[in-house]
N, C-alpha and C positions, 0 to 999 in steps of 0.2 A: 240363716247361715249364708244363703246366696246373696241376700241383700247386703250383708256385711262385707262379703268378698267383692261384690260389685262396687261398693262404696270405696273400699280400699284401693281397687284398681283405678277408679276414677281419680282418687286423690294422688296416686302415683303419676298418672298421666299429666294431671294438672301441675304437679311439682316439676316434672320434666320440662313441660312447656315454659314454666316460669324460669327455670334454670337456663334454658336455651335463650329465652328473651333477655334475661339479665346478662348473659354472656355476650350477645349481639350488641347490647347497648353499652357494654363496659368500655372504658378508655383503652384498656390493654388490648382488647380484641380489635378496636379501630386502628390502633397503632400497628398491630400485626398485619392488618389488611393493607395499610399504607406501605409498610416495608415490603410485603409480598408483591404489591403492584409495581413498586420501584424496581425490585429485583427482576421482575418479568420484563419491564421496559428496557433495562440495561442489557439483559440477556438477548432480547430481540435486536437491539442496536448492534451488539457485538457480532451476532450471527449475520446481520445484514451487511456489516462492514466486511466480514470474512468472506461471505458469499459474493460480494460485489467487488472484492479486491482483485480478482483474476478475470475481469471482463474487459480486457483491453481492446477487444474487437469492436466495441461501440465507438472507438476512435477511428475506425477504418471505413472509408467510403466504398462504393461499389467497384471503383477502379483499383482499389488497394492502396490508396493514398492515406497516410497516417496523419491525423490531426494532433497538434500539440495540446496536451491536456491543460485545462484551465486551473488555476489555483493549486498547482501541484505542490507548492511550498507549504501550503496549509493543509492539504488533504492527504499528501503522501508522506511516507517515512523516509528520512535521510539514511541511506545505507553507508555512506562514507565519503571521503574526499581525498583526492590526489593532489599533490603539489608538483607541477611539471615545469622545469626550467628549460628553455630552448638554448640553442647554441650561442645566442647573444646575451644570455643571462636573464632574459625577461621571464618572470614566473607567472604561470597560469594556475588557477584553482579549479579543479574538476569535481563538482558536486554531483552525486547520483542519488536520485529519489525513486521510490517504488511505492505502490499502493499498500495499504494496511494488510497484513497477513503474508506478504511476500517472504519476509525473513523467517517467519515461523514455518512456512511450508518448506523453505530451502533447508532449514535445520533438520526437519523430520525426514525429508526425502532426498537430500543431496543434489537437488536440481531445481530449476525454476519451473513453476507450473505453467501449463499451456494458457496463454492469454496474459501472462505477466507483462507489465509495462515498466520499462526503465527509462527514466529521463535523466540525461547527463547535461548539466548546465556548466558551460565553460566560461569562466570569468577571468578578467585581468586581475592585477594585484597592485597594491601600494605597499611600501615598506618604510620603516624608520628604525633608528636605533632607540630601543626602549630599555627599561631597567632589566628586562629579561634577555636582551640581546637584539639581533637583527630580526625584527618582526615583520612578517608579511600577512596581508589580509586581502580578502576578495574585494574587487572594485570594478563594477561594470560588466554586464553580460556580453560575451562575444558571439557564441553560438549555442544552440541546443541540439543534441542528438537524442532521437527517440528510437527505442527498440521495443518490439512486441514479440513475445515468444510464440512460435507457431510450430507445434509438434506434428500437425497433420498435413503440412504443405498445401495450405488452402489457396495460395495464389501462384500456382505453377506457371512459369513463363513470364511472371511480372518481374522486371529488373530491380524492383525495390524489396523483393522478398527472396530469401534463400538461406541456406545453412542454418535452418531452424529458427530464423527470425525475420521480422519485418523491420525495415530501416528507414529513417527519415532524418533530414537536416534542416534546421531553421537558423537564419542569421539575424543578428540584432538590427541591421538596417531594413529588414523586411520580416519582422517577427511572426507574421501570420502566413508566410509563404513557404511551402515546402520546396526546397531547391535541389535535393538529391535527384539524380537521374538514373544511376546504376549503382547499387550498393557495393558491388565489387570494386568500382573505381572511386567512389565517393566516401565509403565507410570502412570496408573490410580491411584495408591495408593496416590501419592502426590496431586492429584486433588480432592480427596473425599470431603474436606471441602468446595470446590467451586462448588459442584454439582448443587446447586440451581441457579448458574449463568452460566450454560452450561459448567461446568468444568473449567472455566477460572476465575482467580482472578482479576476481572474487577476493583475492588476497588483500585488497584495499577496503573491504567492506566488513568490518569486524562483527556487525550484527548477524551476519550469515553463519558465523561460527557457533558451534554448540556451546551452550552456557555451562 
């Protein structure tokens, strides 16, 4: 009787081993592993983008100067655009970009996260009478304004930091040179009407609104 039971147990174990081996070698299982691996990689990439989207302080040197982020048009999300006509009738296009995750955070929390980077690119415009009417489109960058959200007041006493943000200005004739000296004189004046919304004209950025 014991020999029969032992033989039966041995056969069951052998059967389980064969089933496991057959499963591991099957096409279905291999496809499942590939799909699982791809899903893991995509999830890691999304988490990496999300965690890296609010690290604007890597653009700041020890003196508090803000560097213009490279390839922001490719790497950042477009928040929205303003069309601004001056007193002479010339029209500028103000495009604003921010890192991935900025809009999602704002929709959930109603504010910009600490370290958020905003890049406003101001361009001139051309226009013509098209079938749709008097059309205007962007043409030629004039200046860049860079803002980095600073909830902790990291650079107290620095004239380029204050009111919850770091401020920087770059001009097209010297695109790699930060030219702002004092944010209150060089930047803040244009933002006064938006003081209640953290100095940012959020009404022009539809992606910040709840879906």
